[in-house]
C-alpha positions as CSV (number, residue, x, y, z in Angstrom):
1,X,55.1,-47.3,-109.7
2,X,55.0,-46.7,-106.0
3,X,54.0,-49.7,-103.4
4,X,50.9,-47.8,-102.8
5,X,49.7,-47.6,-106.4
6,X,50.6,-51.3,-107.0
7,X,47.5,-52.2,-104.5
8,X,45.0,-49.4,-105.6
9,X,42.0,-51.4,-106.6
10,X,39.4,-50.1,-109.1
11,X,36.3,-48.9,-107.1
12,X,38.0,-48.5,-103.5
13,X,37.2,-45.6,-101.6
14,X,39.8,-42.9,-101.0
15,X,41.1,-42.9,-97.7
16,X,41.8,-39.1,-97.1
17,X,37.8,-38.6,-97.1
18,X,37.5,-41.1,-94.5
19,X,40.0,-39.5,-92.4
20,X,38.4,-36.1,-92.8
21,X,34.7,-37.5,-91.7
22,X,36.4,-39.1,-88.6
23,X,38.1,-36.0,-87.7
24,X,34.7,-33.9,-87.9
25,X,33.0,-36.2,-85.5
26,X,35.5,-35.9,-82.8
27,X,35.3,-32.3,-83.0
28,X,31.5,-32.5,-82.4
29,X,32.0,-34.4,-79.3
30,X,34.3,-32.0,-78.0
31,X,32.0,-29.0,-78.8
32,X,29.2,-30.5,-76.9
33,X,31.7,-31.7,-73.8
34,X,32.8,-27.8,-73.5
35,X,29.1,-26.7,-73.7
36,X,28.3,-28.9,-70.7
37,X,31.5,-27.9,-68.9
38,X,30.4,-24.1,-69.4
39,X,26.9,-24.8,-68.1
40,X,28.3,-26.8,-65.2
41,X,30.3,-24.1,-64.1
42,X,27.6,-21.4,-64.4
43,X,25.3,-23.7,-62.2
44,X,28.0,-24.2,-59.7
45,X,28.6,-20.4,-59.6
46,X,24.7,-19.8,-59.2
47,X,24.9,-22.3,-56.5
48,X,27.7,-20.7,-54.8
49,X,26.2,-17.2,-54.8
50,X,22.8,-18.6,-53.3
51,X,24.9,-20.4,-50.6
52,X,26.6,-17.0,-49.9
53,X,23.7,-15.2,-49.4
54,X,22.1,-17.9,-47.2
55,X,24.4,-20.4,-45.7
56,X,21.6,-22.1,-44.0
57,X,19.9,-23.3,-47.2
58,X,19.2,-26.9,-48.1
59,X,22.0,-26.8,-50.7
60,X,24.8,-26.4,-48.4
61,X,26.3,-29.7,-47.7
62,X,27.9,-27.9,-44.6
63,X,25.7,-25.4,-43.1
64,X,27.1,-23.3,-40.4
65,X,26.0,-24.1,-36.7
66,X,22.7,-22.3,-35.7
67,X,23.0,-18.8,-34.2
68,X,22.5,-18.3,-30.4
69,X,19.5,-16.1,-30.1
70,X,20.1,-12.7,-28.6
71,X,19.0,-12.4,-25.0
72,X,16.9,-9.2,-24.6
73,X,17.9,-7.6,-21.0
74,X,15.4,-4.9,-20.1
75,X,16.8,-1.5,-19.0
76,X,15.7,-0.7,-15.4
77,X,13.2,2.1,-15.1
78,X,13.0,4.3,-11.9
79,X,9.9,3.7,-10.0
80,X,10.3,6.5,-7.1
81,X,7.4,8.3,-6.6
82,X,7.9,11.9,-6.7
83,X,6.0,14.0,-4.3
84,X,3.7,16.9,-5.7
85,X,5.4,20.6,-5.6
86,X,2.7,21.5,-3.2
87,X,2.7,18.8,-0.9
88,X,2.0,19.3,2.8
89,X,3.0,17.1,5.6
90,X,0.0,16.2,7.9
91,X,0.5,17.5,11.2
92,X,0.6,15.2,13.9
93,X,-0.2,16.3,17.7
94,X,2.7,15.8,19.7
95,X,3.1,17.5,23.2
96,X,5.2,20.8,23.0
97,X,6.5,20.5,26.7
98,X,8.6,17.9,28.2
99,X,6.3,15.4,30.1
100,X,6.3,16.2,33.7
101,X,4.4,13.7,36.1
102,X,1.6,15.3,38.2
103,X,1.4,15.3,41.8
104,X,0.8,12.0,43.4
105,X,-3.3,12.2,44.4
106,X,-5.2,10.0,46.9
107,X,-5.3,6.4,46.0
108,X,-8.7,4.8,47.1
109,X,-8.4,1.2,48.4
110,X,-11.1,-1.2,47.4
111,X,-13.1,-3.4,49.6
112,X,-11.4,-6.6,50.2
113,X,-14.2,-8.4,48.3
114,X,-13.8,-6.3,45.3
115,X,-11.2,-6.6,42.8
116,X,-10.1,-3.6,41.1
117,X,-9.7,-3.6,37.2
118,X,-7.8,-0.6,36.0
119,X,-8.6,1.3,33.0
120,X,-6.3,0.9,30.3
121,X,-3.3,3.1,30.7
122,X,-3.0,6.7,29.3
123,X,0.1,9.0,29.1
124,X,0.2,11.4,31.9
125,X,1.3,15.0,30.7
126,X,1.6,18.2,31.9
127,X,-1.6,20.2,32.2
128,X,-0.2,22.6,29.6
129,X,0.5,20.1,27.3
130,X,-3.0,19.2,26.3
131,X,-5.1,20.6,23.7
132,X,-8.4,20.5,26.1
133,X,-8.8,21.7,29.7
134,X,-11.6,21.7,32.0
135,X,-14.1,24.6,31.1
136,X,-15.0,26.0,34.7
137,X,-15.9,23.5,37.6
138,X,-18.0,20.4,37.4
139,X,-21.5,21.2,38.1
140,X,-24.6,19.1,39.3
141,X,-28.2,19.4,39.2
142,X,-31.5,17.0,39.2
143,X,-31.4,14.3,36.4
144,X,-35.2,15.0,36.3
145,X,-34.5,17.7,34.0
146,X,-33.3,15.8,31.2
147,X,-34.4,12.2,32.2
148,X,-38.0,13.1,34.0
149,X,-39.2,9.4,33.0
150,X,-36.1,7.5,33.8
151,X,-36.4,7.4,37.7
152,X,-33.3,8.4,39.9
153,X,-30.0,7.3,38.3
154,X,-26.7,8.8,38.4
155,X,-25.5,10.4,35.2
156,X,-22.4,12.1,33.8
157,X,-22.4,14.2,31.0
158,X,-21.2,17.5,29.3
159,X,-19.9,19.0,25.9
160,X,-16.4,20.1,24.4
161,X,-15.8,23.4,22.8
162,X,-13.1,24.6,20.4
163,X,-11.1,27.8,20.9
164,X,-13.7,29.9,19.4
165,X,-16.8,28.6,21.9
166,X,-18.1,26.3,18.8
167,X,-19.1,22.8,19.8
168,X,-16.8,20.0,18.6
169,X,-18.0,16.4,17.6
170,X,-16.5,13.3,17.2
171,X,-14.2,13.4,20.2
172,X,-13.9,10.4,22.1
173,X,-14.7,10.6,26.0
174,X,-13.4,8.2,28.6
175,X,-14.8,7.6,31.8
176,X,-12.7,5.4,34.5
177,X,-12.4,5.1,38.1
178,X,-13.9,2.9,41.0
179,X,-17.3,3.4,42.2
180,X,-18.3,0.0,44.0
181,X,-16.9,-1.5,41.0
182,X,-14.2,-0.9,38.1
183,X,-15.6,1.7,35.9
184,X,-14.7,1.9,32.4
185,X,-16.8,3.5,29.7
186,X,-16.3,5.6,26.1
187,X,-18.6,7.7,24.8
188,X,-18.4,10.4,21.9
189,X,-19.1,14.2,22.0
190,X,-22.0,14.8,19.6
191,X,-24.1,11.7,20.6
192,X,-25.9,13.5,23.5
193,X,-27.5,16.4,21.5
194,X,-30.1,17.1,25.0
195,X,-26.7,18.8,26.1
196,X,-25.9,20.9,22.9
197,X,-24.3,19.7,19.5
198,X,-21.1,18.4,21.2
199,X,-22.8,16.6,23.9
200,X,-21.6,13.5,25.3
201,X,-23.4,11.2,28.4
202,X,-22.8,8.2,30.5
203,X,-25.1,6.4,33.0
204,X,-22.7,6.0,35.9
205,X,-25.0,4.0,38.3
206,X,-29.0,2.9,38.7
207,X,-29.1,5.1,41.8
208,X,-27.0,8.1,43.3
209,X,-23.8,7.1,45.0
210,X,-21.6,9.5,47.0
211,X,-18.0,9.6,46.5
212,X,-14.9,11.8,46.6
213,X,-13.3,11.9,43.4
214,X,-13.4,8.1,42.9
215,X,-14.2,8.8,39.1
216,X,-12.8,10.8,36.3
217,X,-13.5,11.7,32.5
218,X,-10.7,12.3,29.9
219,X,-10.8,13.3,26.0
220,X,-8.9,11.1,23.8
221,X,-8.3,11.4,19.9
222,X,-9.1,8.8,17.6
223,X,-5.6,7.0,18.2
224,X,-6.4,6.6,22.0
225,X,-4.0,9.5,22.9
226,X,-5.1,11.8,25.7
227,X,-6.1,15.3,24.5
228,X,-6.8,16.3,28.1
229,X,-5.9,15.4,31.5
230,X,-8.1,13.3,33.9
231,X,-10.8,15.5,35.4
232,X,-11.8,13.8,39.0
233,X,-15.2,14.6,40.3
234,X,-17.3,14.0,43.6
235,X,-20.7,12.4,43.2
236,X,-23.5,12.7,45.6
237,X,-26.6,10.9,47.2
238,X,-30.1,12.2,46.2
239,X,-32.0,12.9,43.1
240,X,-31.0,16.7,43.4
241,X,-27.5,16.3,42.5
242,X,-27.5,13.1,40.7
243,X,-26.4,14.8,37.3
244,X,-22.8,15.9,37.0
245,X,-21.7,18.3,34.2
246,X,-18.1,18.0,33.1
247,X,-17.3,20.5,30.1
248,X,-14.2,21.0,28.0
249,X,-12.7,23.7,26.0
250,X,-9.9,23.8,23.5
251,X,-6.8,25.8,24.9
252,X,-4.5,25.4,21.6
């Protein structure tokens, strides 16, 4: 009889089944642990894919630095204006001849008690360079013909005509000179219709005064540049010649 057999007692459990049951319990534990490991690996894989697709998600413990926004620089657009194909430049009146000083004219010396204030300076050009010229010669008549109820004053009037003889309206007429005092007056053609559609008029004095080319009239454009030369004329005493007519005509 062996040693083992000597100590077998009646009713004692067989040790082989006990060892088998203990081995079965250990196998279940490892199966559960394996399942947990597989589930954890799958979860880690899912988290890795999510972080790869969106590195800025809160699950990423080491998110990349924020990207610098792209600066948009607008492209330059040309703003140069293009002239229309039928653009026509506006003609500007310029003298076609070289300015030539006029011969010196007689200069009147004012009385010692009077101070002569000259009219605003105007450009002096050759007579052929002006657009308008004197039409005929200054004429005189009685002011009673035009002003029967205004007494015996001294008037200067006239008209301006174009190259076809039609009256021109809106031209500035300047009067200057010296007649007991400095004279500087402005008018417009077309404002004195009693002389015609292109008429103008100045009241030179309250009474007729005799003078020798002491006063003059001249046509100016809208910018103040001369359209005609200065036309000097005589004045007379008496009411028979107290209205002087000075007409202009366009020559070019």
